[in-house]
N, C-alpha and C positions, 0 to 999 in steps of 0.2 A: 350573719357575717355583714358586720359594718365594712361601708365602701375606706374607711383607712386599715382593716383588717387585710380586704383584697391588695391595695397596694403595697401595701407592706411586705405582704406574700412576694407580691411580683417584685417586688424593689431586692429581697434574698437572692435569687437569684443573678441575678446584675451588678448589684452593689453589694459590695463588702458590708456584712450586719445589715444591710438592707436600709444605711445611711451614708452619708456624706460627712457627716461630723457624728464620734464615738458619743459625746454624752446628746447626742436628738436619740438617741437607741431605747430608750426606756429601760435597759438591763440593770442599773443599780434599781428602780421601784417598782417594776414586775407591769405586765400589760403592754399593748401595743403602743408605739408612734402614733399621735396626729397629726396627720396629713392634712394640710392649714391652703384653706383654698383662699381666703384673703380677709384682711385687718384695714378695722378703720379706729382711731379714736385709742384706747383702751384697750380691746376688742381683737381677738384673732376667731376667725370661726375656719372650721373644719369641712372636711369633703360631704361629712357626714349631716353640716347645716346647724354644729351646737356649736355656739360660742362663750365664749373664756371671756374673764378677765384677765389681761394678762400684764403678769410678774416679769417676764424673760424680757420683753421687749426690745427679740431679734439682739438678744447678749447683752444691752447694752443703747446702740446708738438710738433708739427712737425715743429721745428725749423732747417730743414733744407730741409723741403716738405718732400711730400709725397713719399715712395716707395722708400725710398734713400741706393742704394747701396749696402753701409758701412751694414746699420744694415736690411736689406732684409737679406744680405748675410748669419751674421752674427743669424740669429732667423733661415732658414734652418739646420744651424747645426748643432745649437741647437739642433733644432726637431727632429733629426734623432735620437741623442743619448736619446730623453722619450723627454714626455709633461712633467710631474713632478714626485716627485722621494718620496714626504713628506721625505725627510732627507737633511739635509746638503752639498754643493758645494762648487766646488775651484770657480764658479763665483758668488756666493753669498758675500766672502771671494772678490775678484778682487772690486768690485762694491762698497761693503763698504770704501774701500783704498781709491779708487777713489773720494767718496764724501767727505771722511775725509782730503784731501790731497786737494780740493779745496776751501770748505768751512769751514772759515777761525774759527767760531763759532763753530764747530763738529772735537771732541775726539774720537765719539763712535756714531754707528748707525744703526739703527732697521727696517731691509724692514718691510712695509707691503704690501697690494695690492691697498690703494688709500686712497687718499688726506681725505678723511673725516676718515679712520684709524688712517692717521698719527697725526691728529685734536688732537681728540677722545685719543688717545696713547698721546701725550703731553701734555695736560690739568689736564690727569689723574696720570700722572707722576711730574706733578710740584705742585697738588695735595697733595700726597704721600712725596714729598719733602720739602714741606713747613707745613702738617698737618693744612692747612687751607681749607676752602670749596671755598670760592668765585672768582668770574672772573670776569674782566672787556674786555667786549670788546665796539665795535664799531657800529654805524649804519651805515647802507648798506655797512661792511664786511661782507661777507661766508666765513663760514669754514665748510661746507657740514652736510651736514644732522644730523649729530647727535643731540639727543634731547635741548641735554642745551644751547645750538650752534643756535637754531635756533628764536632767538628773535632778533627783527629789524632785519633781517640777508634782506642780497644781493639776487643777481643771479635771482631765478626763482620763489625765492618770492618776488623779489617787484616788479617783472614781470608781476605777477598774484594781486598781488597787499593787498597784507595780511603780515604784521610780523612776525607771528610764523606762526605755524603748527596744524589744530588736534592733538590728540591725545599727544602732548605734555603735562604733567601735570603740578600744578603749583610749585608741589614739587621741580622738577627737572629744572626750570627753575626760580626759588628765586637766585640761587647762581649765576647767570648771574646779570651783573650789567650793563648798556650802556653807553655808552656818546659819545655824534656828532664826527667822524671823524676831527681829525685838532682841538679838544677844547681843550687845554693843562689846562684851567680853569677847566672845568667841572670832569677833569680826578680827577685834588690836591684835588678836594672839597668832590670826591668818595671814595679818601682814607683816609680823614680825617676823614667822618662818619661811617668808619665801618677801625678806626684802627685795625691792627694787625691781620686782615681779609682775607685783600684779597690774596690769592695760587699767580695771575697772570693777567699781563695784555698780551693779545695775539693781536693782530692786523694783518693785509692784508700791508707791510710800504708800499706800494702801492695800493690802493684796487683799482681793476682792476672787479668786481663786482656790482658795483652803477655805470657800465663805467668804465673808467678808473680816479680815482684823484689821485694826486700827496701830500704827504705829504710836506705844508707847511715848510720852512728853519726853523731849529732848532724843530722838531715837534719829531721827534726820537732821539734824542738824551734827551728832555727833559722827556722823558718814560724812559728814558735807567736810569736816573737823579731816578724819580721819584721811581720806581722797587727799586734801590741798596739803596734807605733812607730809604721805608718802608718791606723792605726781603721779598719782595716780585719779581717772576720770568716774564721774559718780552719774551713770545714767538712770533716767527715771523712765520708767514703763510707763507710761500713763494712755493703754490703748482703751484699758476701762475709766481713770478719771479724769483724764482729762474731756474739761469740757463740761464734763458731769459735777464736780463736788465746785463749781466755780467757771466762768470763763475764764479766767489763765490757768485750770486744771488746780492739782494737789501742789503742785509747788506755790502759787498762792495765797494757796488756804494756809500751808507751814510755813510760809515764806522764808523756803530751802530751793535755793537755785541749780537746778543740775548742770553738770556742762552736755550731756546731750541728753532731748527727747524723743523718745520712742509714743506714736502717735497712732491711732487706726479707730476703725468701726465709728464712732458716733464724727468724727470729721467727713464721712460720706455723705450726711441724710440719711441713707441706709443702701448705702451702694457701696460696691467691695474698694474700700479708701485707707492706705497706710499713709506714715510722714514721718521722718525723722530728721531734727531739728536742733539748731547749738548758737554756738558764739560764729563771730564770721572768720577766725583764722579759724579753728575745727573745720567748720565747712567748707571750708576751700582749699582741704585737702583731699578733696572727693572729687573725682573726675568728672567732664576732662580737663576741672580746672588742676589739681593733685594724681598723686599715685594709685590713693583708694579708690579703687575701680567698683562700681552699681552702677546696674543700667538695668532696664524694666521697660519691653516695649510699648508696653500699655498704662506703664507710670503715666499722670494727669490725663486718663481718658477724659474727654471731654462731660460726657454725660453723668461721672460719677461726683467729677468739678462742677459742676451745674448744680448739683443737691447742695454737695460740702458747701459751697455760698451760700447757697440758702439756708441755708439751717444754721452755720456759724451766724451770716448775716442778723436771721432774725432772734438773735440767743443773747450778741450785742447789741440791740437797741431793745430788747425791754429785757433789760437789768430783772423785774421783778417776778420772770421764768426760774427763777432760783428761789427766789422767797415762797412761791405757791406750792413746787415741789420738797421744797424740807419740811414743809407746814404738813404735808400728806403723807410726805413719810415720817413724821414726828408719828401721827395719828395712828398708822399701822403699824407702826416700829414698836411706840409705846405702849399700843394696845395691844402686840400680840405680850405683851413679856407682865402686862396686869393678866390676861388671860393665865397664863403659864402659871401663873403665881397664885394665883386664884383653885387653881390645880391640885396645889399645893406642889407641880415639881418645880425644881430650880436651873430648868434650862437655862441655856446664855442666849441671847439676844446681841448680835451686833450691829451697830448703824450709825453711820454719817451719811449727814447729804441725803440724800438718792436712795441711797446703797443700801442694805444689809441684810440680815443671816437667822434663820434662827435653827442654831444646832443642837441635837437630841444628844446633850449632854448638859451633870449641870457642873456647875464650878465656871471660869470665865475661861475665853477663848484670848492665848492672846499669841499662839505661834498653829506650828504644824501640827508638833505630839499633843498638843491639847484639842485643836482641832477634830486630828483621829480618832480622840475618844468616842467621838456621835453614832447614837446608835441607827447605823444605815439602814436597818431594818424596821426598826421604828420611823425613822422618814421617809420609807418609801407606803410606808399605809397614810400616814400624811399629807405625801402629795396624793392617792390613790382616795384618799374621803375629797384631798380639795377637789382636784380634775374632775369628783363626780356631782359636785356644788357647783360648775361654772368655771375653778380658778384654778389659773394656766401658771405652775411656777415650775422651775428648771427641774428637772427629770435624774438632780442627784445632790445629793446632803453638799456636797463640796462646791458649790457656783452661788452665783450674788441675786437676791429680788434690784430691780428696776421698778423706781416708780417715775413715772412720767405727766410732763404736763396734762395729759387729757386727762390721767385718771381724775374723779369726782369722787365727791364725799362720801355719796351714796355707794360706789363701787367699793371703799372703800372699807366701809362698814356692814356691808354684803360679806365679803372678804372677814372680819373679824366675826359676824355671826359666824360663819362654817367652820375658822379654828377654834371658837367657844364650844363648837357641837364636839370636836375629836377630843378636846380635852375632857368631857364634862361623859365623855361615857366609860 
């Protein structure tokens, strides 16, 4: 029995499902979750001493790779001064200044501890600012596990085959209206049927929790227009795309400015951090200045701030990182597409920048229903095949692959060779 097997058996006795987040459970792909001991660069090493080329990257934040020296040193220096004060620090100010300097729509930002918390707070702010209750979200987009967002959601909910969660009351979900991703006509109809009642539209500008699904040309622009026309706010959930699709996130890449931006993962350099920000007049509605209450004892934690400052500063000072990861991703996902085509299959390979997905379904994938056609059993076989050959992918069809600056051309080639051997069978 492997050490991972032993740990999983112990975990099953004291942690629901043996994991602290459902997508780690391997239930969608079979087998035992690997318990990770260490990570460096583009590789992770499990407790049994086996190393893997990592395309999960801690679900996105490790854009510079694991254990980057600048981030590691920043964390050590900050920890030497103490782990938490429950009081204001200079690091919080520096972090906020950095975020505001690179996100064109953000004048002010409030730090929180997770992407879920950022979204929850952003929606509360939108409701407080507009005096309205209803929210439009998109099928297959995942915005964390706050109650009103667990409606037709992606990520772990999609993997487990359910569209909601037990424990979410009908009243809580009643004001969450859903539309298919990339379907502007349905959004228009929802606005018409709920005239004057929509507080905000929330969207992942690039969906990355039903696999990676790109917005069709003009879709985000039309959402912006509809929100302006109806007096509603536009919220971009950039928990995954922020700082990954460019220093200014998806909003900079597509040239569409939201009213409120939710951030997470990557701004912590690997530490648990989230944030939400927007125009000054909106953010000054947040307590203690305004009447929209939001608080957090550990928000702006100094160690997490130090890690985030180190990562964001490095990205700001080294814009060549984006050219490198985009080139590596093009080699990886372009190579996967060619491999699939040579096999005689017509599976969908979606990618933008350093985000991508291989869907085990034929034809294009542009929304939740397209993604759901995927053969999850076949993905499970592919996952196991790749894992056995030292390539660590997300243990679920409906998650993204992430390329980091630490990946090498040799590692990408090894990954493609492993994939080729699967499709040649």
